[in-house]
C-alpha positions in Angstrom: 10.1 -98.4 -27.3 8.6 -97.9 -30.7 6.9 -95.1 -32.6 3.6 -96.0 -33.3 2.8 -96.3 -36.7 0.1 -93.3 -36.7 2.4 -91.0 -35.3 5.5 -92.3 -37.9 3.3 -92.3 -40.9 2.4 -88.1 -39.8 6.3 -88.1 -38.9 7.3 -89.1 -42.2 5.0 -87.0 -44.4 6.3 -84.1 -42.5 9.8 -84.9 -43.3 9.2 -85.9 -47.0 7.9 -82.2 -47.4 10.8 -81.0 -46.0 13.5 -83.0 -47.8 11.7 -81.7 -51.2 12.0 -78.4 -50.5 15.9 -78.8 -51.6 16.0 -77.6 -55.1 16.1 -80.1 -58.4 19.2 -78.3 -59.3 21.3 -79.3 -56.6 20.4 -82.6 -55.7 23.6 -83.5 -56.8 25.4 -81.5 -54.2 22.6 -81.4 -51.4 20.2 -83.9 -50.4 18.4 -84.7 -47.0 16.4 -87.9 -46.4 15.7 -89.4 -43.0 15.1 -92.3 -40.8 14.0 -94.5 -37.6 16.0 -95.6 -35.1 13.9 -96.9 -32.5 11.9 -94.3 -30.9 13.8 -91.7 -32.7 13.7 -90.0 -35.8 17.4 -88.5 -37.4 17.8 -85.7 -40.1 20.3 -86.0 -42.1 22.3 -84.2 -44.9 23.6 -85.6 -47.6 26.6 -84.5 -49.1 29.6 -85.4 -51.9 32.9 -86.0 -50.0 35.0 -83.2 -50.8 38.4 -84.5 -52.2 36.5 -88.2 -53.7 33.4 -86.9 -54.5 31.9 -90.1 -55.8 31.7 -91.0 -52.1 28.9 -89.4 -50.0 28.9 -87.7 -46.3 26.3 -88.2 -44.1 25.8 -85.3 -41.2 22.7 -86.4 -38.8 21.5 -82.8 -38.2 18.7 -83.4 -35.8 16.8 -85.5 -33.7 13.5 -86.1 -32.8 12.3 -88.4 -30.2 9.0 -89.5 -29.3 8.1 -90.2 -25.7 5.3 -93.4 -26.1 3.9 -92.8 -22.3 3.5 -89.0 -23.4 3.0 -89.0 -26.4 5.2 -86.5 -26.8 8.3 -85.9 -29.6 11.4 -83.9 -28.2 13.5 -81.8 -30.4 17.7 -82.8 -29.8 20.4 -81.2 -31.8 24.2 -82.5 -31.1 27.6 -80.9 -29.8 30.7 -81.0 -31.6 31.6 -84.1 -29.9 28.0 -85.7 -31.6 26.6 -86.3 -27.5 22.9 -84.8 -27.8 20.7 -82.8 -26.0 17.4 -81.5 -25.5 16.9 -78.7 -27.6 15.7 -75.4 -25.6 11.6 -74.6 -25.5 11.2 -77.9 -27.5 11.6 -80.1 -24.5 8.0 -81.5 -25.6 5.5 -81.4 -28.1 2.6 -83.1 -29.2 2.7 -82.1 -33.2 6.0 -83.1 -34.7 5.9 -80.6 -37.5 5.9 -77.6 -34.9 9.9 -79.6 -34.5 10.8 -79.5 -38.0 9.4 -76.1 -38.5 12.2 -75.2 -35.8 14.2 -77.3 -37.7 13.8 -75.0 -40.5 13.7 -72.1 -38.7 17.2 -73.0 -37.6 16.9 -69.0 -35.4 20.3 -70.1 -33.5 22.1 -72.0 -36.3 22.4 -75.1 -34.6 21.1 -77.4 -36.7 22.5 -76.2 -40.8 25.3 -74.0 -39.2 
């Protein structure tokens, strides 16, 4: 089920603020972006390819999944096999910003290493 328009707008505003935190002087080396895919929002990190600097490498750092029935978000992390798992302690939150703050804080190093 798709994310309601108002909820999508709230998430997009928060994600734009997050993505804009990358300093201008390094944006040629690192950018953050996001995309909506059905009921998920993917937070992306882009960097130049290490062998061909004209190519970009895209990595999904975190996923946020919206449950329309419950009106809640779930934060997901990816293992080395690209399988997605619920992030402990943040299985369901009504406020998207709570999940995004946890990704930014990254106390376990699971999102940004």
